[in-house]
Legacy VTK file of the C-alpha trace (Angstrom):
# vtk DataFile Version 3.0
C-alpha trace
ASCII
DATASET POLYDATA
POINTS 226 float
15.125 0.801 26.646
16.620 0.390 23.076
14.585 -2.759 22.510
11.345 -1.096 23.642
12.168 1.942 21.111
12.551 -0.379 18.283
9.413 -2.216 19.054
7.599 1.105 19.224
9.121 2.128 15.940
8.104 -1.094 14.252
4.571 -0.746 15.467
4.247 2.700 13.863
5.858 1.747 10.738
3.343 -1.171 10.278
0.491 1.080 10.988
1.209 3.721 8.262
-1.356 3.846 5.591
-3.900 1.444 7.237
-6.236 1.314 9.974
-5.132 0.161 13.383
-5.939 -3.488 13.936
-6.777 -4.221 10.199
-5.338 -7.500 8.844
-6.051 -9.462 5.689
-6.720 -8.176 2.323
-9.646 -6.809 0.238
-10.024 -7.164 -3.664
-9.832 -4.411 -6.220
-11.416 -4.359 -9.583
-11.124 -1.765 -12.156
-13.384 -2.155 -15.261
-14.987 -0.219 -18.220
-18.393 -0.050 -19.851
-20.455 -1.691 -17.145
-17.924 -4.413 -16.323
-17.423 -5.738 -19.885
-13.750 -4.939 -20.106
-11.588 -5.844 -16.957
-8.541 -3.412 -16.603
-7.290 -4.716 -13.244
-8.254 -7.428 -10.723
-6.075 -8.140 -7.705
-5.606 -7.945 -3.876
-5.011 -4.877 -1.681
-4.507 -4.406 1.970
-7.526 -4.213 4.159
-7.577 -1.161 6.644
-6.921 1.344 3.726
-9.479 3.759 2.451
-10.749 2.941 -0.976
-8.832 5.837 -2.359
-5.613 4.698 -0.752
-6.193 1.126 -2.066
-6.768 2.230 -5.699
-3.746 4.464 -5.514
-1.618 1.450 -4.410
-2.314 -0.308 -7.652
-3.156 2.311 -10.376
-2.102 5.683 -11.372
-4.887 8.192 -10.170
-5.676 11.799 -10.460
-8.415 13.265 -8.049
-10.604 16.218 -7.783
-12.552 18.052 -5.052
-9.392 18.099 -2.668
-8.442 14.565 -3.442
-11.772 13.011 -2.356
-13.123 11.984 -5.794
-11.452 10.297 -8.727
-10.959 12.039 -11.941
-8.921 9.508 -13.941
-7.307 6.175 -13.516
-4.340 5.336 -15.634
-5.137 8.240 -17.960
-8.826 7.387 -18.596
-10.646 10.675 -17.595
-13.983 11.595 -16.500
-15.702 13.691 -18.861
-18.871 15.775 -17.754
-19.544 17.056 -21.147
-19.520 13.558 -22.744
-21.316 12.087 -19.711
-18.802 9.506 -19.039
-17.293 8.908 -15.505
-15.819 6.674 -12.844
-18.242 5.149 -10.247
-17.383 2.724 -7.438
-19.007 0.186 -5.601
-18.174 -1.723 -2.426
-19.461 -5.331 -2.267
-21.889 -4.494 -5.057
-23.369 -1.424 -3.494
-22.874 2.105 -4.918
-21.142 4.224 -2.436
-22.939 7.361 -1.224
-19.542 9.001 -0.070
-16.232 9.603 -1.608
-13.625 7.100 -1.748
-11.281 8.706 0.712
-14.147 8.198 3.307
-14.543 4.435 2.887
-12.498 2.077 4.742
-12.052 -1.404 3.390
-12.605 -4.372 5.642
-10.961 -7.714 5.117
-12.882 -9.599 2.374
-14.418 -6.631 0.882
-14.631 -5.923 -2.829
-13.870 -2.444 -4.100
-15.061 -1.972 -7.760
-14.268 0.983 -10.071
-16.152 1.257 -13.389
-15.834 3.672 -16.187
-19.066 4.092 -18.059
-21.571 6.415 -19.679
-24.288 7.995 -17.498
-26.357 9.280 -20.363
-30.140 8.624 -20.215
-30.376 9.242 -16.507
-28.163 6.248 -15.506
-25.949 8.403 -13.266
-26.862 6.129 -10.359
-26.939 2.317 -10.174
-27.508 1.489 -6.522
-26.854 -2.346 -6.795
-24.831 -4.505 -9.154
-24.966 -8.212 -9.452
-21.415 -8.812 -10.430
-20.163 -8.728 -6.800
-22.527 -11.628 -5.736
-22.710 -13.028 -3.213
-21.013 -10.011 -1.210
-24.190 -7.898 -1.053
-25.680 -10.590 0.974
-22.751 -11.793 3.106
-20.939 -8.550 3.655
-23.108 -5.509 2.790
-22.073 -1.982 2.575
-23.944 1.095 3.864
-27.649 0.866 3.698
-27.432 -2.731 2.180
-26.690 -4.861 5.223
-26.482 -8.641 5.694
-29.707 -10.084 7.072
-31.540 -13.437 6.977
-32.179 -14.065 3.407
-35.020 -16.119 1.957
-34.641 -17.936 -1.205
-37.831 -18.666 -3.048
-37.877 -20.813 -6.190
-40.281 -21.869 -8.856
-39.658 -24.089 -11.776
-36.039 -25.071 -10.921
-34.825 -28.235 -9.095
-34.728 -27.839 -5.333
-30.928 -28.493 -5.364
-30.450 -25.066 -7.211
-32.325 -23.155 -4.517
-30.460 -25.038 -1.688
-26.941 -24.164 -3.192
-27.844 -20.450 -3.741
-29.314 -20.430 -0.211
-25.657 -21.669 1.055
-24.082 -19.115 -0.987
-25.988 -16.259 0.632
-26.156 -17.649 4.088
-29.870 -17.900 3.785
-32.575 -20.474 3.786
-34.943 -21.785 1.292
-38.455 -20.597 2.028
-42.030 -20.984 0.484
-42.514 -17.220 0.166
-40.440 -13.990 0.627
-40.022 -12.759 4.151
-37.480 -10.727 5.856
-35.364 -7.979 4.490
-33.371 -9.659 1.804
-34.442 -12.283 -0.776
-33.398 -14.255 -3.747
-36.433 -15.074 -6.110
-35.865 -17.791 -8.801
-38.389 -18.310 -11.374
-39.051 -19.838 -14.791
-41.435 -16.962 -15.271
-38.555 -14.677 -15.684
-36.567 -14.436 -18.755
-34.045 -17.475 -18.396
-30.918 -15.109 -18.116
-32.390 -12.559 -15.753
-30.014 -11.672 -13.047
-31.291 -8.336 -11.473
-30.533 -6.997 -8.030
-32.810 -4.318 -6.899
-33.641 -2.300 -3.830
-36.779 -3.559 -1.903
-37.662 -1.257 1.032
-34.828 -1.357 3.536
-33.298 -4.441 1.928
-32.803 -5.972 -1.595
-33.888 -8.751 -3.831
-32.042 -10.616 -6.412
-34.340 -11.886 -9.291
-33.048 -14.821 -11.225
-34.327 -16.488 -14.336
-33.757 -20.454 -14.489
-30.668 -20.436 -16.412
-28.901 -17.575 -14.395
-29.741 -19.513 -11.293
-28.246 -22.673 -12.571
-25.023 -20.871 -13.506
-24.849 -19.394 -9.945
-25.578 -22.707 -8.356
-22.600 -24.244 -10.137
-20.269 -21.345 -9.678
-21.059 -18.422 -7.386
-18.711 -16.084 -9.446
-20.497 -16.966 -12.774
-21.739 -13.347 -12.952
-18.643 -11.605 -12.008
-18.144 -7.941 -13.184
-21.862 -7.817 -14.700
-24.005 -5.057 -13.835
-27.032 -7.245 -14.115
-29.545 -8.229 -16.816
-33.430 -8.019 -17.047
-33.653 -10.755 -19.441
LINES 1 227
226 0 1 2 3 4 5 6 7 8 9 10 11 12 13 14 15 16 17 18 19 20 21 22 23 24 25 26 27 28 29 30 31 32 33 34 35 36 37 38 39 40 41 42 43 44 45 46 47 48 49 50 51 52 53 54 55 56 57 58 59 60 61 62 63 64 65 66 67 68 69 70 71 72 73 74 75 76 77 78 79 80 81 82 83 84 85 86 87 88 89 90 91 92 93 94 95 96 97 98 99 100 101 102 103 104 105 106 107 108 109 110 111 112 113 114 115 116 117 118 119 120 121 122 123 124 125 126 127 128 129 130 131 132 133 134 135 136 137 138 139 140 141 142 143 144 145 146 147 148 149 150 151 152 153 154 155 156 157 158 159 160 161 162 163 164 165 166 167 168 169 170 171 172 173 174 175 176 177 178 179 180 181 182 183 184 185 186 187 188 189 190 191 192 193 194 195 196 197 198 199 200 201 202 203 204 205 206 207 208 209 210 211 212 213 214 215 216 217 218 219 220 221 222 223 224 225
């Protein structure tokens, strides 16, 4: 009986603060100004809510009954100044509060403090978590067969990027998700945008070559049209 009681106690303690059956780690990023300044980057336990994971690594104040972040390490959201904290999971802007998001092993939780002046309060997709939008997804943006269409770059570039997103090189865009590489785009273009029920990543030739060499070459970036 004593051995059974100790075993049950150990299981209960191990389960505190995380989801039952969750193993492994997720990644947490905290940045400022559309990812231009990295304040924190490190591992957090999978199975926690996004709020719990953030509170494990940073000093956090909340609002609306603890469901939304007001400040991280003293950096305050400011409605009058139109600056606030926004968060993404695997490069996808969350539609719910951080307390309602449960991290899976391998997920990337990203908090960014930025201005939302000029109507920029919502940014549905960011390129800096690449390739996770394609390989893991979140909420409406789900992994699906991805076509990689390329013009004006060596085929090896398209092949490497297809491997990164678990897709295949194709003659034209088909299916829900796509990567389009073209020398007709500005060379540095790296823009992830919604397309119907899926999304498409548009890459200029230079950006595509960078990603082909290093899938993390655009880490922390929101994306660029040119």
